[in-house]
C-alpha positions in Angstrom: -1.1 -1.4 -0.2 -0.6 -1.0 -1.0 -2.3 -3.4 -1.9 1.4 -2.7 -0.7 4.5 -4.9 1.7 3.1 -3.6 6.0 5.8 -1.8 8.3 8.5 1.0 9.4 9.9 -1.0 12.3 12.5 1.2 13.8 14.1 -1.2 15.7 14.4 -3.8 12.0 16.4 -1.0 10.8 19.9 -2.0 11.2 21.7 -3.5 8.0 23.8 -6.0 7.3 25.9 -6.2 4.6 26.4 -9.8 3.9 22.6 -10.4 3.8 22.8 -7.1 1.5 23.4 -9.1 -1.6 20.3 -10.9 -1.1 18.2 -8.3 0.5 17.8 -6.1 -3.4 16.4 -9.0 -5.0 13.9 -10.0 -2.6 13.0 -5.9 -2.2 12.8 -6.0 -6.2 10.5 -9.4 -6.1 8.4 -7.9 -2.9 8.0 -4.9 -4.8 6.9 -6.4 -8.7 5.1 -9.1 -6.9 3.0 -5.9 -5.4 2.8 -4.1 -8.2 1.2 -7.5 -9.6 -2.0 -7.0 -7.4 -2.6 -3.6 -9.2 -2.9 -5.5 -12.9 -4.8 -9.0 -11.3 -7.2 -6.5 -8.8 -8.5 -4.5 -12.4 -8.1 -7.8 -14.3 -11.2 -9.3 -11.8 -12.9 -5.9 -10.9 -15.3 -6.4 -12.8 -16.4 -9.9 -11.8 -16.0 -9.9 -8.1 -17.0 -6.4 -5.8 -13.9 -5.2 -3.8 -14.6 -5.5 -0.7 -15.1 -9.5 -1.1 -11.4 -9.4 -3.6 -10.4 -7.4 0.2 -11.8 -9.8 2.3 -10.6 -12.7 0.7 -7.7 -11.5 0.2 -6.2 -11.0 3.4 -8.1 -14.2 4.7 -6.3 -16.3 2.6 -2.7 -14.5 3.0 -2.7 -14.3 7.0 -4.1 -18.5 6.9 -1.1 -18.9 4.8 1.6 -17.0 6.5 -0.3 -18.7 9.7 2.0 -21.6 10.6 5.5 -20.0 8.8 5.6 -18.2 13.1 4.3 -20.5 14.7 7.1 -19.5 17.1 5.0 -16.0 18.1 1.9 -17.5 18.3 2.4 -17.0 22.5 3.6 -13.1 22.4 0.6 -12.9 19.5 -1.8 -13.8 21.5 -0.3 -12.3 24.5 -0.2 -8.7 22.5 -4.4 -9.9 21.5 -4.7 -9.7 24.9 -3.6 -6.8 25.8 -4.3 -4.4 23.0 -6.6 -6.2 20.6 -8.4 -2.7 19.9 -5.0 -1.3 18.7 -4.6 -4.1 16.6 -7.3 -3.6 15.1 -7.9 -0.1 14.9 -4.6 -0.3 12.7 -4.7 -3.2 10.3 -8.5 -1.7 9.3 -6.8 1.4 8.4 -4.0 -0.2 6.7 -5.6 -3.5 5.1 -9.2 -3.0 5.2 -10.0 0.5 4.6 -6.5 1.0 2.0 -6.7 -2.1 -0.4 -10.7 -1.9 -0.5 -10.5 2.0 -1.5 -7.8 1.1 -4.4 -10.1 -2.0 -5.4 -13.1 0.4 -5.8 -10.7 2.9 -7.6 -9.9 0.3 -10.4 -13.4 0.2 -11.2 -13.4 3.4 -12.4 -9.6 4.0 -13.0 -6.4 2.1 -14.6 -3.8 0.5 -12.9 -1.0 2.8 -14.5 -3.1 6.1 -12.6 -4.0 3.9 -9.8 0.6 3.0 -9.2 1.4 7.3 -9.8 -0.6 8.5 -7.2 0.3 5.2 -4.7 3.4 6.4 -4.9 2.1 9.6 -2.9 1.9 7.6 0.2 5.2 7.8 1.9 5.1 11.8 1.2 1.5 12.3 2.9 3.3 10.1 6.0 6.1 12.9 6.4 2.9 14.9 6.2 1.0 13.4 9.0 4.0 12.3 11.0 4.0 16.3 12.1 0.4 15.7 12.5 0.0 12.9 14.4 4.3 12.1 16.0 5.2 16.2 16.4 8.0 15.4 14.1 9.6 18.7 12.7 8.9 18.4 8.6 11.5 21.6 7.9 11.4 23.3 4.7 12.3 21.3 1.9 9.5 18.8 3.4 7.4 21.1 3.1 7.5 22.5 -0.4 7.6 18.4 -1.5 4.9 18.1 0.0 3.3 21.1 -1.7 5.0 20.1 -5.3 3.2 16.4 -5.3 -0.3 17.7 -4.4 -0.4 19.3 -7.6 0.9 16.6 -9.0 -1.5 14.5 -7.5 -4.0 17.4 -8.4 -3.1 17.6 -12.2 -3.3 13.3 -12.1 -6.7 13.2 -10.4 -8.6 16.4 -12.8 -6.8 14.9 -15.7 -5.2 17.8 -16.6 -8.6 19.8 -17.0 -8.2 23.1 -15.4 -11.9 23.7 -16.2 -12.3 20.1 -14.3 -10.5 21.6 -11.3 -12.2 25.1 -10.5 -15.5 22.9 -10.7 -14.3 20.3 -8.3 -15.1 17.5 -11.1 -13.1 15.0 -10.5 -12.6 11.2 -11.1 -14.3 8.7 -9.1 -12.2 6.4 -9.5 -8.1 8.4 -9.2 -10.1 10.4 -5.4 -10.1 6.3 -3.7 -6.9 6.2 -4.4 -6.0 8.7 -3.2 -7.8 8.0 0.1 -6.1 4.9 -0.6 -2.4 6.6 0.1 -3.9 8.8 2.9 -4.9 5.1 4.4 -1.2 3.7 4.3 0.1 6.9 5.5 -1.5 7.1 8.6 -1.7 3.7 9.0 1.6 3.9 8.8 2.2 6.5 11.3 0.2 4.4 13.8 2.2 1.7 13.9 5.2 3.8 14.0 3.2 5.2 17.4 2.1 2.3 18.6 5.6 0.3 19.0 3.6 -3.4 19.5 6.9 -4.9 20.0 6.7 -8.3 18.8 8.5 -9.5 15.8 7.1 -7.4 12.2 6.7 -11.3 10.2 4.4 -12.0 13.4 2.9 -8.1 13.2 1.8 -8.4 9.6 0.4 -12.3 10.3 -1.9 -10.2 14.0 -2.7 -7.7 10.8 -3.8 -9.4 8.0 -6.1 -11.3 10.8 -7.5 -7.6 11.9 -7.8 -6.0 8.4 -9.7 -9.9 7.2 -12.2 -9.8 10.6 -13.1 -5.9 9.2 -13.1 -6.6 5.8 -16.3 -9.5 6.4 -19.3 -6.9 7.7 -18.3 -5.4 3.9 -18.3 -8.1 2.1 -21.9 -9.5 3.9 -23.0 -6.3 3.2 -22.5 -6.6 -0.6 -23.7 -10.8 -0.3 -26.4 -9.4 1.1 -27.0 -6.5 -2.1 -26.6 -8.8 -3.8 -22.7 -8.3 -5.0 -21.3 -12.0 -5.8 -17.7 -13.2 -7.3 -18.1 -14.6 -10.2 -16.5 -17.5 -9.9 -14.5 -18.3 -12.8 -11.3 -19.4 -13.9 -10.4 -15.9 -13.9 -11.6 -14.5 -11.0 -10.4 -17.6 -8.8 -6.7 -17.1 -10.7 -6.6 -13.5 -9.8 -7.5 -14.7 -5.8 -4.6 -17.7 -6.2 -2.3 -14.1 -6.8 -3.5 -11.9 -4.4 -3.1 -14.3 -2.2 0.0 -16.1 -2.5 2.4 -14.9 -4.9 0.9 -10.7 -3.9 -0.1 -11.7 -0.5 2.0 -14.0 1.7 5.4 -13.4 -0.5 5.3 -10.5 -1.3 4.8 -9.9 2.7 7.7 -12.1 3.9 10.1 -10.5 1.0 9.8 -7.4 2.5 10.3 -8.5 5.6 13.1 -9.9 4.4 14.8 -7.0 2.5 14.0 -4.7 5.6 15.7 -7.3 7.8 18.8 -7.5 5.6 18.8 -4.1 4.4 17.6 -1.4 6.8 13.5 -0.1 6.6 15.1 3.0 5.0 17.0 1.4 1.9 13.9 -1.1 1.8 11.1 1.7 2.2 13.0 3.3 -0.8 12.7 1.0 -3.4 8.1 1.3 -2.8 9.3 3.8 -6.0 10.0 0.8 -8.2 6.2 -0.8 -7.6 4.7 2.2 -9.7 7.3 1.3 -12.5 6.9 -2.0 -12.2 2.8 -0.9 -12.4 3.6 1.1 -16.3 5.0 -1.8 -17.3 3.4 -4.8 -16.7 0.1 -2.5 -17.2 1.2 -1.1 -20.7 1.7 -5.0 -21.3 -1.2 -7.8 -19.8 -3.7 -4.4 -19.9 -2.9 -2.3 -23.0 -3.3 0.9 -20.6 -1.1 3.6 -22.1 0.1 6.3 -20.0 -2.1 9.5 -20.4 -0.3 13.3 -20.5 -1.6 13.9 -17.3 -0.1 10.9 -16.1 3.2 12.1 -17.1 3.4 15.4 -16.0 1.9 14.5 -12.5 4.3 11.4 -12.1 6.9 14.4 -12.6 5.4 16.8 -10.4 5.1 13.9 -7.7 8.6 12.6 -8.4 9.9 16.5 -7.9 8.4 16.7 -4.7 9.9 13.3 -3.3 12.6 14.3 -4.4 13.0 17.5 -2.8 11.5 16.1 0.3 14.0 13.3 1.4 16.9 14.5 -1.0 17.3 17.1 -0.2 19.2 18.2 3.4 19.0 21.4 5.7 22.1 22.6 5.8 22.9 22.8 10.3 23.1 26.0 11.2 
């Protein structure tokens, strides 16, 4: 989303034991690079408008990966001929809106808080799976979702009960909550769509679809004279977002899914929150707020309730 890696495909869940030795380093590096996206986007936020940053990141990452999947071009073209509208819709939700909202949010909040809120997205995915796919939620998942939601609300309200009662929230955190929701919805829609091609070619198609949808938003920014300051900082940030934090990150995620299985690979997502906090402290001078720590504790407790505790069979 994320400013985050792409999909969880059930067909890729089989684990090859020998390859797991390379799967874990690939997954850890993937989430470290993903955390760097928050830092680069926050760093360059005053100089590049959010939709321009979103458009160029998706476009360049797609261009980098497109030659790598040349053997799958026929399958990709065939999918576009039959289901182009679905591909564009899923790419718009999971890449355009998800990333654009993160970049908007980082104009008003710090990277550490954004990383903590985005850790809520797997819980949102479970809830949306209940309503979109009809999968049962169960007592522990429901309780975990409520506890994690309480943590998210505490962070957005900055731990201020008065602000909570008066519905006065920080706009930046609300953008990030919207991004987490879009990522959860994207994951569920992707599972339902079952496009039927391999993961990395699907990533390239979704990147292209996301860039296509982001283009009108970027043109609107240009029309309103919101232009990027193409100095050294912005060029370096964009190069990171498209290369190591884009194409390479997506490739490593797919590698980790192939070797570890989708469930193990996606559970390591929580490393991203830790990496964001560490990099934000070292590179941006950010510090954890009290409300971040309390909210993070609730979110972690909710994740444990929802994913670790299993109901006893009847």
